[in-house]
C-alpha positions in Angstrom: -2.0 13.1 40.4 -3.3 13.3 36.8 -5.4 16.3 35.9 -7.7 14.1 33.7 -9.2 10.6 33.5 -11.2 8.6 31.0 -14.8 7.7 31.9 -17.4 5.7 30.1 -20.3 8.0 29.0 -22.8 5.9 27.0 -22.8 3.1 24.5 -23.5 5.7 21.7 -20.7 8.1 22.8 -18.3 5.6 24.3 -15.6 7.1 26.5 -14.8 10.7 27.3 -12.0 12.5 29.1 -12.9 14.5 32.2 -10.9 17.0 34.4 -10.2 15.7 37.8 -9.3 19.1 39.1 -9.6 22.7 38.0 -7.3 23.4 35.0 -6.3 27.0 34.0 -6.3 28.2 30.4 -2.9 27.6 28.9 -2.0 24.8 31.3 -0.8 21.4 30.1 -3.4 18.9 30.9 -1.1 16.0 30.2 1.9 14.9 28.1 1.4 11.4 26.6 3.7 9.0 24.8 2.0 6.7 22.1 1.6 3.0 22.6 2.9 2.7 19.1 3.7 5.2 16.3 5.2 5.3 12.8 6.2 7.8 10.2 4.2 7.9 7.0 5.8 6.0 4.1 5.7 8.7 1.4 6.9 11.3 4.0 9.9 9.1 4.6 10.5 8.4 0.9 10.6 12.1 0.2 13.5 12.5 2.6 11.6 14.0 5.5 14.2 12.5 7.8 12.9 11.6 11.2 13.9 9.3 14.1 12.5 5.9 13.2 11.1 5.5 16.7 10.0 8.9 18.1 9.7 10.9 14.8 12.1 13.6 16.0 13.2 15.6 13.0 16.9 14.7 12.2 17.8 17.6 9.9 19.1 20.8 11.3 16.7 23.7 10.9 18.9 25.1 8.1 19.0 21.8 6.2 15.2 21.5 6.7 14.7 25.0 5.2 17.1 24.4 2.3 15.3 21.2 1.3 11.8 22.6 1.6 13.0 25.6 -0.5 15.1 23.6 -3.0 17.9 26.2 -2.2 21.1 24.8 -0.8 22.6 28.3 -0.4 20.1 29.5 2.2 21.7 30.5 5.5 19.6 30.8 8.7 20.5 33.5 11.2 20.8 32.4 14.9 22.0 28.9 14.1 22.5 28.3 17.9 18.7 28.3 18.3 18.5 25.0 16.4 17.9 22.1 18.8 19.1 19.2 16.6 22.0 17.2 18.0 23.6 15.2 15.2 26.3 13.9 17.5 23.7 11.8 19.3 22.2 10.2 16.2 22.6 6.5 15.9 21.8 3.9 13.2 20.6 0.3 13.5 23.9 -1.6 12.7 21.9 -4.2 10.7 19.5 -2.2 8.6 20.8 1.4 8.9 17.5 3.1 9.9 18.4 6.2 11.9 17.4 7.2 15.5 17.8 10.5 17.2 19.6 8.8 20.2 20.8 5.6 21.8 17.7 5.6 24.0 15.3 5.5 20.9 17.4 2.8 19.2 17.2 0.7 22.3 13.5 1.4 22.9 12.7 0.4 19.3 14.8 -2.8 19.6 13.1 -3.8 22.8 9.6 -3.2 21.6 9.3 -4.1 17.9 12.5 -3.7 15.8 13.9 -7.2 16.2 10.9 -8.5 14.2 10.9 -5.6 11.6 14.6 -5.1 11.1 15.3 -5.8 7.4 19.0 -6.3 7.8 20.8 -6.5 4.5 17.4 -6.9 2.7 16.7 -3.2 3.2 16.7 -2.4 -0.5 15.4 -5.8 -1.7 12.1 -5.2 -3.4 11.1 -8.9 -3.0 11.3 -8.9 0.8 7.8 -9.4 2.2 7.9 -6.2 4.3 9.1 -4.1 1.3 6.3 -5.6 -0.8 3.8 -4.6 1.9 5.1 -1.0 2.0 5.2 -0.7 -1.7 1.6 -1.9 -2.0 0.5 0.5 0.7 2.2 3.5 -1.0 0.5 2.6 -4.3 -2.9 2.7 -2.5 -2.4 5.7 -0.2 -1.0 8.8 -1.8 -0.2 12.1 0.0 -1.8 13.8 1.9 -1.3 10.7 4.1 -3.5 9.9 7.1 -2.3 6.5 8.1 0.3 3.8 7.6 0.3 0.0 7.3 3.5 0.1 9.3 1.6 1.3 12.4 -0.2 -2.1 12.2 3.0 -3.9 11.5 4.5 -2.4 14.7 1.5 -3.5 16.7 2.0 -7.1 15.5 5.8 -7.0 16.0 5.3 -5.6 19.5 3.1 -8.5 20.5 5.4 -11.0 18.8 8.4 -9.7 20.8 6.6 -9.3 24.1 7.1 -11.6 27.0 3.7 -10.6 28.4 1.6 -10.7 25.2 -1.7 -10.4 27.0 -0.7 -7.0 28.5 -0.2 -5.6 25.0 -3.4 -7.1 23.6 -5.2 -5.4 26.4 -3.4 -2.1 25.7 -4.6 -2.2 22.1 -8.1 -3.3 23.0 -8.6 -0.1 25.0 -9.0 1.8 21.7 -12.5 2.5 20.4 -13.8 -0.2 18.1 -16.6 0.0 15.5 -19.3 -2.3 14.2 -18.7 -4.2 11.0 -20.6 -1.7 8.9 -18.7 1.2 10.4 -15.4 -0.6 9.9 -16.3 -1.0 6.2 -16.9 2.8 6.0 -13.6 3.6 7.5 -11.7 1.2 5.3 -13.6 2.6 2.3 -12.4 6.1 3.3 -8.8 5.0 3.5 -8.7 2.8 0.5 -11.4 4.2 -1.8 -13.6 2.4 -4.3 -11.5 -0.7 -4.9 -11.3 -1.2 -1.2 -12.4 -4.9 -1.0 -9.8 -6.0 -3.5 -7.1 -3.8 -2.0 -7.8 -4.8 1.6 -7.5 -8.5 0.6 -4.2 -7.8 -1.2 -2.9 -6.0 1.9 -4.0 -8.8 4.1 -2.2 -11.4 2.1 1.0 -9.3 2.0 0.6 -8.5 5.7 0.2 -12.3 6.5 3.3 -13.2 4.3 5.4 -10.6 6.2 4.2 -11.0 9.7 1.9 -14.0 10.4 1.9 -15.1 14.0 -0.1 -18.1 15.4 -0.8 -16.2 18.7 -2.5 -13.4 16.7 -4.1 -15.6 14.1 -7.4 -13.6 14.4 -5.8 -10.4 13.3 -4.9 -12.1 10.0 -8.4 -13.3 9.1 -10.5 -11.0 6.8 -12.7 -9.8 9.7 -9.8 -9.4 12.2 -7.6 -7.6 9.7 -10.5 -5.2 8.8 -11.0 -4.5 12.5 -7.3 -3.8 13.0 -7.3 -1.5 10.0 -10.4 0.3 11.3 -8.9 0.7 14.8 -5.9 2.5 13.3 -8.2 4.5 11.0 -10.4 5.6 13.9 -7.9 6.2 16.6 -4.7 7.2 14.8 -3.6 10.7 15.8 -1.4 12.6 13.3 2.0 13.6 14.6 4.0 16.4 13.0 7.6 17.4 13.8 9.8 20.0 12.3 13.2 21.3 13.3 12.5 24.5 11.4 9.4 25.3 13.5 11.4 24.5 16.6 14.0 27.0 15.5 11.2 29.6 14.7 9.7 29.2 18.2 13.2 29.6 19.8 13.8 32.7 17.7 10.4 34.1 18.8 11.5 33.8 22.4 14.8 35.8 21.9 15.0 39.1 23.6 16.2 41.4 20.7 16.5 45.1 20.1 13.4 46.3 18.2 15.1 46.8 14.8 16.7 43.3 14.9 13.3 41.8 16.0 11.6 43.3 13.1 14.2 42.1 10.7 14.1 38.6 12.0 10.3 38.5 11.9 10.3 39.7 8.3 12.9 37.1 7.4 10.8 34.3 8.9 7.6 35.5 7.3 9.3 35.6 3.9 10.9 32.2 4.4 7.5 30.6 5.1 6.0 32.3 2.0 8.8 31.0 -0.2 8.6 27.5 1.3 4.8 27.4 0.7 5.4 28.2 -3.0 7.9 25.4 -3.3 6.6 22.6 -1.0 2.9 23.6 -0.4 1.5 22.4 2.9 4.0 19.5 3.4 6.3 21.2 5.9 6.6 18.5 8.6 7.9 15.1 9.3 4.6 13.3 9.6 3.3 10.1 11.0 0.6 8.8 13.3 0.4 7.1 16.6 -2.1 5.5 19.1 -2.5 7.5 22.3 -4.6 5.9 25.0 -5.8 9.1 26.8 -5.9 11.4 23.7 -8.1 8.8 21.9 -10.7 9.2 24.7 -11.1 12.9 23.9 -14.4 13.6 22.2 -14.8 16.3 19.5 -16.4 19.7 20.0 -16.7 22.5 17.4 -15.9 24.8 20.4 -13.0 22.8 21.9 -11.6 23.6 25.4 -8.3 21.9 24.7 -5.9 21.2 21.8 -3.1 18.8 21.0 0.4 19.7 19.8 4.0 18.3 19.6 6.2 21.1 21.0 9.1 18.8 21.9 9.7 18.0 18.2 8.9 14.3 18.8 6.0 11.9 19.4 5.2 13.3 22.9 1.7 14.7 22.6 0.8 17.7 24.8 -2.8 18.4 25.5 -3.2 22.1 26.5 -6.3 23.8 27.9 -7.7 26.6 25.6 -10.1 27.7 28.4 -10.4 27.4 32.1 -11.8 23.9 32.7 -13.5 23.0 36.0 -13.1 19.7 37.8 -15.7 17.2 36.5 -16.0 19.0 33.1 -15.5 17.0 29.9 -12.3 17.9 28.0 -12.9 18.1 24.2 -10.6 18.7 21.3 -11.6 19.6 17.7 -11.2 17.1 14.9 -11.6 20.0 12.5 -9.0 22.6 11.6 -9.6 26.4 12.2 -11.2 26.9 8.7 -13.5 23.9 8.9 -14.7 25.0 12.4 -15.9 28.3 11.0 -18.2 26.7 8.4 -21.9 26.0 8.8 -23.2 23.2 11.0 -24.2 21.3 7.9 -20.7 21.5 6.4 -19.0 20.6 9.7 -21.2 17.5 10.2 -20.6 16.4 6.6 -16.9 16.3 7.3 -17.3 14.6 10.7 -19.7 12.1 9.3 -17.5 11.2 6.4 -14.2 11.0 8.4 -15.3 10.0 11.9 -18.7 8.5 11.5 -20.6 10.6 13.9 -22.9 13.6 14.0 -21.8 16.3 16.4 -24.1 17.5 19.2 -21.8 20.0 20.9 -23.4 23.3 22.2 -22.5 25.1 19.0 -24.1 22.5 16.8 -27.2 22.4 19.0 -27.5 26.2 18.9 -27.4 26.0 15.1 -29.7 23.1 14.8 -32.4 25.2 13.1 -30.1 26.7 10.5 -30.8 25.7 7.0 -29.0 22.5 5.9 -27.2 24.0 3.0 -23.6 24.8 2.3 -23.5 28.5 1.3 -21.7 29.6 -1.9 -19.3 31.8 0.0 -18.2 28.7 2.0 -17.6 26.7 -1.1 -15.4 29.5 -2.6 -13.5 29.9 0.7 -12.6 26.2 0.9 -9.3 26.3 -0.9 -7.9 29.2 1.0 -5.8 28.9 4.1 -4.6 31.9 6.0 -1.1 32.5 7.3 -2.1 31.7 10.8 -2.9 28.2 9.7 0.4 27.7 7.9 2.2 28.6 11.0 0.0 26.2 13.0 2.4 23.4 12.3 0.3 20.5 13.6 -1.0 17.7 11.5 -4.7 17.1 12.2 -5.9 13.7 11.3 
């Protein structure tokens, strides 16, 4: 059976995820597929080519590295370690979006793509869906944390569904916020002009997707709630054929000299890519995951999420031994942020996730002075190599 289950904790904390049996450090607690997911719009515009359904990277590792470096002459050693199968890629015959396989094309068509397929209007800027995407891009520049198309896929899914109530129930499992909290989340995503921007988005969203059955989602309150639901529960997804290739190369059994050469080559490659493309290495998007969204935050997490299959399948892995009955927590902060003072950590959590942390680490530091130290402020802009190699997108 499953190694973990969601349980209600309290009205303040909502749900949590708990181990149903003993889990060893390094073990996979679960692998989860999202209810719905979508690539970020700028990410797609900048030619980070991903499967339109599962976000699997579509470029070979070599093409990926060439593009990120801006150097088409680069040759990667061990090309056989690249996992991309171009012979399996398929396009939608009507609108030409690309999928990694016939299975993904079919899954998308069955769930939401019939409603969202642009057909010959793919490049028509006056098409309502294109107007919606253009407006979103103009409001939400990189680094991206969400996409209006995640909401569009939710609506399209229900429009296409035979059993609409089943899907509405599925979406209603996600944590929802009070009106004031919703405003804060929308503010965070859309900035100062958020009221005007939200109204513009709502009108474009309505023009593109209105459905009588879901009329509540198109009212100002309903739309704000939908927006906040995605803002609160959306989990970042990062995929990369280059990092897949790197992991495969790391696992090769090579003579010592060859191993050193390959490691040096890879280290240099990442340094060069960082100069050229900065932190934007991955195909990025976000998705809604029922179990993962129940995981509460801790500054000393006992589990972490990753996407080792180069697609939207989320793996939750134990960082410590976890006993049956114990709560499974992940960190919403990256490694650097976790090392900062309790005050700094809670400032980030408050602004982005609307809660104050009371994990054991925060409780132990409760008497520390509420100041951000100067060294911390200076260290903020720096990321170490370990973090660059940690390919995941934390949202």
